[in-house]
Backbone as a ProteinNet text record, in pm:
[ID]
protein_1_A
[PRIMARY]
MPHPSTLLGSFLLLAAPAVLAQQFPVMELRAGFHRIEAEVAANQANRMQGLMHRRSLGANQGMLFVFAFKDRHCMWMRNTLIPLSVAFLDDDGKILNIEEMKPQTENNHCAAAPARFALEMNKAWFASKGLAPGIRIGGIDAAPAPQ
[TERTIARY]
84.5	0	89.4	56.7	138.9	129.3	234.6	238.5	130.3	64.1	-42.5	-0.4	124.7	167.9	173.7	203.2	203.5	61.5	-34	-174	-220.2	-183.4	-221.1	-159.1	-30.8	35.7	-33.6	-75	-146	-280	-350.8	-479	-461.4	-359	-336.5	-303.5	-227.8	-197.2	-323.1	-411	-535.4	-628.8	-628.6	-717.6	-662.9	-535.1	-472.3	-538.8	-575	-636.3	-763.3	-843.7	-965.3	-930.3	-830.5	-789.4	-730.7	-660.5	-594.1	-686.5	-809.1	-901.7	-923.3	-928.2	-947.7	-1084.8	-1088.3	-1213.8	-1240	-1358.9	-1398.2	-1512.7	-1515.6	-1633.5	-1755.3	-1873.4	-1996.9	-2088.1	-2156.2	-2253.8	-2376.5	-2485.7	-2608.9	-2624.9	-2656.7	-2689.5	-2830.3	-2889.3	-3022.1	-3024.5	-3094.9	-3120.2	-3271.3	-3338	-3484.5	-3524.3	-3609.3	-3646.9	-3561.9	-3457.4	-3366.9	-3255.5	-3239.1	-3134.3	-3009.2	-2894.3	-2765.4	-2678.1	-2623.1	-2525.3	-2388.6	-2321.1	-2196.4	-2074.9	-1982.4	-1851.5	-1782.7	-1698.6	-1638.8	-1487.4	-1437.6	-1293.5	-1254.5	-1207.5	-1177.8	-1028.9	-945.1	-800.6	-737.7	-615.8	-550.2	-542.7	-506.7	-495.8	-630.4	-737.5	-870.5	-918.2	-890.2	-929.6	-856.5	-730.5	-654.8	-706.8	-749.1	-801.7	-941.5	-1028.7	-1165.1	-1230.9	-1297.7	-1369.1	-1288.1	-1157.6	-1072.4	-1091.4	-1086.8	-1088.7	-1221.5	-1322.6	-1453.8	-1519.9	-1592.4	-1663.4	-1810.9	-1860.6	-2001	-2019.6	-2134.6	-2173.2	-2323.8	-2373.3	-2517	-2596.8	-2726.4	-2813.5	-2811.2	-2807	-2805.6	-2679.5	-2572.1	-2442.7	-2353.2	-2264.5	-2171.2	-2052.1	-1973	-1857.8	-1854.8	-1842.6	-1830.5	-1683.5	-1630.4	-1493.6	-1501.4	-1429.6	-1426.4	-1288.8	-1289	-1163.5	-1123.6	-994.5	-942.3	-969.7	-991.7	-1017.8	-1105	-1174.1	-1256.9	-1166.2	-1197.7	-1121.3	-1201.5	-1153.9	-1216.9	-1154.1	-1184.1	-1128.8	-1170.2	-1084	-1110.1	-1099	-1177.1	-1176.5	-1140.6	-1091.1	-1065.8	-1098.2	-1083.7	-1131.6	-1021.6	-896.8	-788.4	-820.4	-809.4	-833.1	-973.4	-1066.5	-1205.6	-1283.8	-1346.6	-1404.5	-1551.9	-1619.7	-1763.3	-1789.8	-1887.3	-1920.4	-1985	-1946	-1992.2	-2039.5	-2120.6	-2153.1	-2095	-2044	-1991.8	-2062.3	-2109.7	-2168.3	-2069.8	-2033	-1947.5	-2039.3	-2005.9	-2092.4	-2019.5	-2094.5	-2035.3	-2035	-1999.3	-1990.3	-2120.8	-2233.3	-2364.8	-2425.2	-2352.9	-2404	-2484.6	-2486.5	-2559.5	-2480.2	-2549.9	-2485.3	-2445	-2316.1	-2263.5	-2274.2	-2230.9	-2241.1	-2228	-2272.9	-2266.9	-2196.8	-2102.4	-2026.3	-2043.3	-2054.6	-2060.1	-1917.9	-1877.4	-1739.4	-1737.3	-1654.7	-1639.7	-1529.6	-1548.9	-1448.8	-1311.4	-1210.1	-1070.6	-1024.9	-1065.2	-1019.8	-946.2	-870	-795.1	-833.7	-951.7	-1002	-1032.4	-1007.5	-1043.2	-1189.6	-1258.4	-1396.8	-1391.7	-1414.3	-1384.9	-1509.1	-1497.4	-1603.1	-1614.1	-1736.9	-1762.2	-1730.1	-1722.5	-1691.7	-1620.4	-1561.3	-1494.5	-1588.6	-1545.6	-1625	-1553.8	-1632.2	-1577.6	-1590.1	-1686.6	-1715.3	-1737.7	-1721.6	-1763.1	-1832.8	-1945.8	-2022.5	-2030.1	-1967.1	-1971.2	-2080.2	-2160.3	-2268.8	-2263.1	-2341.8	-2349.7	-2388.9	-2344.5	-2371.4	-2520.9	-2551.9	-2686.9	-2776.3	-2719.8	-2800.3	-2868.8	-2795.8	-2852.6	-2964.9	-2940.9	-3042.1	-3166.8	-3147.2	-3262.3	-3349.6	-3293.9	-3367.7	-3416.1	-3389.6	-3430.5	-3347.7	-3224.6	-3137.4	-3048	-3037	-2963	-2890.8	-2803.5	-2736.8	-2838.3	-2798.8	-2884.9	-2955.9	-2970.5	-3036	-2934.5	-2981.1	-2893.1	-2897	-2778.5	-2764.5	-2766.4	-2862.2	-2877.5	-2781.7	-2747.6	-2661	-2514.1	-2479.6	-2339.3	-2273.4	-2354.2	-2300	-2244.2	-2279.4	-2227.4	-2099.5	-2052.9	-1930.8	-1811.5	-1719.6	-1602.2	-1514.7	-1436.4	-1342.4	-1237.9	-1195.6	-1092.9	-957.2	-876.3	-740	-641.4
-117.6	0	124.5	225.3	346.6	424	494.9	580.5	687.2	727.3	828.2	958.8	1001.7	1126.5	1110.7	989	963.3	973.2	918.4	927.5	1072.5	1151.4	1292.2	1365.4	1336.7	1398.6	1363.9	1238.3	1196.4	1268.2	1279.5	1348.2	1494.2	1560.6	1700.8	1717.5	1624.4	1631.9	1615	1523.4	1503.9	1623	1686.9	1799.9	1930.1	1935.9	2061.1	2125.3	2052.1	2120.2	2195.7	2140.1	2209.7	2335.4	2327.7	2441.6	2550.7	2511.7	2607.6	2666.2	2615.4	2666.1	2815.8	2889.6	3034.5	3066.3	3153.5	3197.1	3341.5	3366.6	3499.8	3548.4	3676.5	3728.5	3718.3	3713.7	3700.5	3818.5	3869.1	3976.2	3948.3	4012.5	3997	4114.4	4080.3	4179.7	4149.2	4244.4	4225.1	4272.1	4195.1	4233.6	4226.6	4341.1	4339.1	4264.1	4162.2	4082.6	3957.7	3943.3	3827.9	3856.7	3765.5	3776	3705	3768.7	3712.2	3698.8	3581.7	3559.1	3568.8	3680.9	3707.9	3698.3	3613.2	3615.5	3740.8	3801.1	3929.1	3915.6	3957.9	3962.6	4110	4162.3	4305.2	4335.1	4230.6	4256	4183.3	4217	4164.9	4012	3952	3805.5	3739.2	3790.6	3733.8	3758.3	3877.7	3905.2	3812.9	3782.5	3692.7	3549.5	3505.8	3370	3355.8	3449.1	3445.5	3310.2	3261.7	3134	3018.4	3034.5	2927.9	2797.9	2688.6	2551.7	2510.8	2594.2	2556.2	2459.9	2365.9	2268.7	2303	2390.9	2431.8	2564.5	2622.4	2748.2	2739.3	2773	2766.8	2854.7	2827.3	2895.1	3047.1	3100.6	3246	3291.3	3217.3	3253.3	3309.7	3397.7	3456.3	3514.8	3591.4	3658.3	3801.8	3893.3	4035.2	4074.2	4127.8	4178.9	4330.1	4376.7	4519	4570.6	4660.2	4712.9	4842.1	4865.4	4982.9	5112.9	5103.2	5222.3	5184.9	5284.1	5262.2	5248	5149.3	5126.6	5031	5009.5	4909.1	4774.4	4724.7	4598.9	4483.4	4382.3	4261.8	4138.9	4036.8	3910.2	3799.8	3689.1	3570.7	3448.4	3330.5	3207.5	3103.9	3146.3	3051.8	2973.1	2841.3	2750.2	2759.9	2816.1	2825.2	2716.6	2629.6	2506.6	2517.2	2623	2635.6	2755.2	2744.5	2857.9	2969.4	3091.2	3206	3319.9	3405.6	3535.5	3639.6	3746.8	3855.5	3984.5	4055.9	4188.1	4290.1	4385.3	4494.1	4606.1	4663	4760	4890.8	5000.6	5130.7	5152	5271.8	5303.5	5278.8	5296.7	5283.2	5144	5052.6	4917.8	4900.5	5002.1	4990.6	4902	4807.1	4715.4	4791.8	4785.3	4848.4	4753.8	4629.5	4525.9	4390	4287.4	4149.1	4065.9	3985.7	3898.6	3752.9	3663.4	3519.2	3464.3	3378.5	3329.7	3176.7	3119.1	2973.3	2927.3	2809.7	2757.1	2739	2757.5	2731.1	2795.1	2920.8	2997.7	3120.5	3182.4	3301.6	3423.3	3418.5	3534.7	3644.6	3768.6	3880.2	3914.9	3937.9	3984.5	4114.7	4226.2	4357.2	4442.8	4535.7	4633.7	4726	4761.4	4849.8	4995.5	5026.5	5161.1	5141.9	5248.1	5231.3	5171.4	5062.1	4987.7	4989	4981	4973.8	4833.8	4756.7	4622.1	4528.1	4398.3	4293.1	4187.3	4138.6	4036	3912.8	3803.4	3676.9	3588.1	3531	3439.5	3321.9	3217.2	3106.5	3157.6	3086.6	3125.8	3150	3259.4	3301.1	3339.6	3353.2	3390.4	3524.7	3622.7	3756.3	3751.9	3685	3674.9	3602	3496.5	3419.1	3500	3603.8	3689.5	3817.8	3831.1	3950.5	4073.2	4051.4	4162.4	4201.8	4330.5	4381.5	4509.6	4560	4686.5	4795.7	4877.4	4985.2	4951.2	4823.6	4782.1	4789.7	4831.3	4848.7	4726	4684.4	4578	4645	4609.5	4671	4610.8	4690.4	4645.4	4671.4	4721	4742.3	4844.5	4935.6	5038.9	4980.7	4856.4	4790.6	4710.9	4712.6	4638.2	4695	4609.5	4659.8	4744.8	4831	4912.3	4821.4	4850.9	4768.4	4787.4	4684.8	4690.4	4665.6
0	0	0	-85.4	-89.9	41	69.2	188.6	176	285.5	280.2	214.1	232.5	168.7	17	-32.5	-176.7	-230.5	-157.3	-199.8	-204.5	-103.2	-100.5	-219.4	-247.8	-362.3	-492.6	-508.2	-628.8	-639.5	-527.7	-527.4	-569.9	-514.8	-548.7	-696.1	-752	-894.8	-978.5	-937.9	-1012.1	-997.7	-883.4	-859.1	-917.1	-944.2	-987.7	-1108	-1215.5	-1329.3	-1291.7	-1203.6	-1162.6	-1083.5	-999.8	-919.4	-1007.9	-1112.5	-1199.7	-1305.6	-1315.8	-1416.7	-1396.5	-1505.4	-1501.9	-1443.3	-1346.8	-1287.1	-1328.9	-1378.8	-1421.4	-1332.5	-1298.5	-1229.3	-1321.8	-1263.9	-1342	-1309.7	-1411.9	-1392.3	-1477.3	-1441.6	-1518.2	-1614	-1739.1	-1841.2	-1890.9	-1962.3	-2018.3	-2163.1	-2244.2	-2382.6	-2398.9	-2384.9	-2379.1	-2253.6	-2266.8	-2149.3	-2134.9	-2214.8	-2207.1	-2106.3	-2012.9	-1911	-1961.6	-1941.9	-1983.3	-1859.1	-1839.1	-1733.2	-1799.9	-1779.7	-1850.8	-1759.5	-1797.7	-1733.6	-1784.9	-1703.2	-1739.4	-1753.7	-1868.2	-1894.8	-1899.9	-1785.7	-1776.5	-1767.1	-1757.8	-1757.4	-1876	-1907.3	-2027.9	-2027.3	-1915.7	-1910.3	-1938.7	-1879.1	-1902.5	-2044.9	-2099.3	-2238	-2334	-2305.3	-2393.3	-2383.6	-2265.2	-2245.8	-2304.3	-2274.6	-2325.1	-2304.6	-2406.7	-2400.8	-2460.6	-2469.9	-2523.8	-2445.9	-2519.4	-2465.7	-2402.8	-2407	-2353.4	-2451.6	-2397.7	-2481.4	-2495.9	-2410.7	-2419.2	-2346.7	-2373.4	-2311.6	-2292.3	-2173.8	-2147.2	-2241.6	-2251.3	-2347.8	-2335.2	-2214.5	-2194.4	-2123.3	-2146.5	-2088.6	-2198	-2157.4	-2251.5	-2178.5	-2252.3	-2194	-2243.1	-2146.7	-2176.2	-2167.1	-2274.9	-2278.8	-2255	-2154	-2119.5	-2162.2	-2258.3	-2311.7	-2239.8	-2230.3	-2159.9	-2235.6	-2364.4	-2444.1	-2562.9	-2617.8	-2737	-2857.4	-2939.1	-3061.9	-3149.1	-3269	-3356.5	-3322.2	-3202.5	-3152.9	-3243.7	-3247.6	-3327	-3237.7	-3272	-3199.1	-3299	-3245.5	-3328	-3245.8	-3305.2	-3242.4	-3219.5	-3208.7	-3182.1	-3054.8	-3062.6	-2949.8	-2891	-2965.2	-2919	-2991.3	-2914.8	-2968.6	-3004.9	-2963.1	-2988.5	-3080.1	-3170.6	-3257.4	-3175.1	-3204.3	-3126	-3216.2	-3158.8	-3217.4	-3123.5	-3179.7	-3097.4	-3137.1	-3035.3	-3056.1	-3000	-3081.2	-3036	-2987.3	-2870.4	-2803.9	-2779.1	-2785.1	-2752.9	-2601.8	-2555.8	-2412	-2337.3	-2406.5	-2343.2	-2359.8	-2424.4	-2444.9	-2572.2	-2658	-2785	-2880.7	-2942.7	-3037.4	-3163.1	-3196	-3317.5	-3435.9	-3415.7	-3517.3	-3450.5	-3521.9	-3473.4	-3579.4	-3535.5	-3625.9	-3582.1	-3680.6	-3654.5	-3668	-3573.3	-3570.7	-3566.4	-3651.8	-3657.6	-3563.2	-3502.9	-3408	-3471.3	-3390.9	-3423.3	-3554	-3572.5	-3688.2	-3637.4	-3724.6	-3684.9	-3767.6	-3830.4	-3903.1	-3802.1	-3839.5	-3754.3	-3772.8	-3662.5	-3660.5	-3582.3	-3652.2	-3593.7	-3574.9	-3481.3	-3456.8	-3577.9	-3612	-3725.8	-3692.1	-3564	-3514.3	-3380.5	-3325.6	-3196.3	-3090.5	-3031.3	-2932.6	-2798.2	-2692.1	-2557.2	-2498.4	-2554.1	-2505.2	-2623	-2595.7	-2689.4	-2605.4	-2655.2	-2585.3	-2673.2	-2627.4	-2701	-2642.9	-2733.2	-2697.2	-2794.9	-2768.7	-2863.1	-3001	-3103.4	-3241.7	-3263	-3327.7	-3367.3	-3248.8	-3130	-3013.5	-3036.4	-3083.1	-3104	-3207.9	-3320.4	-3426.2	-3375.7	-3297.7	-3248.7	-3152	-3093.2	-3000.4	-3068	-3198.2	-3270.6	-3237	-3189.9	-3150.8	-3267.8	-3291.6	-3406.8	-3366.9	-3455.5	-3426.9	-3391.5	-3293	-3245.9	-3116.4	-3085	-2960.2	-2846.9	-2731.2	-2614.7	-2525.1	-2479.3	-2379.6	-2242.5	-2159.7	-2028.5	-1926.1	-1827.2	-1719.5	-1744.5	-1860.4	-1896.9	-1805.7	-1750.5	-1661.5	-1531.6	-1499.7	-1378.5	-1406.4	-1530.2	-1564.6	-1487.2	-1446.3	-1374.6	-1465.4	-1406	-1482.6	-1544.6	-1665.6	-1730.3	-1662.6	-1672.3	-1617.2	-1727.7
[MASK]
+++++++++++++++++++++++++++++++++++++++++++++++++++++++++++++++++++++++++++++++++++++++++++++++++++++++++++++++++++++++++++++++++++++++++++++++++++

């Protein structure tokens, strides 16, 4: 029988990936009467990680990217396994444009005008809810300050 400290070491090694998993703060957003549970990527490390390596995303779950400054930011899908739609938003949460993104591609999907936020959701989520450019995403004013 292995020594108890060996068993503990083995357990810690097996548990390590779960402990090391990226944790993002979560906030509630609204699109009309649709509730969105958005993980928030407000610092550079979280923005770079995004939804990479995820195998699924809940029906009304997404990720809000908070940028340090307004610009024509671009997104891509390197190491992202699920198809996504991204809405680029201005300072007030108004949708500027929506782009459909295919998994594991490196095409740039860019804001049509200077954006302060990007909201990634499952592919076609915005279209299925009748959301289009010009519609405001509520709750954006509670987003944390970018770092």
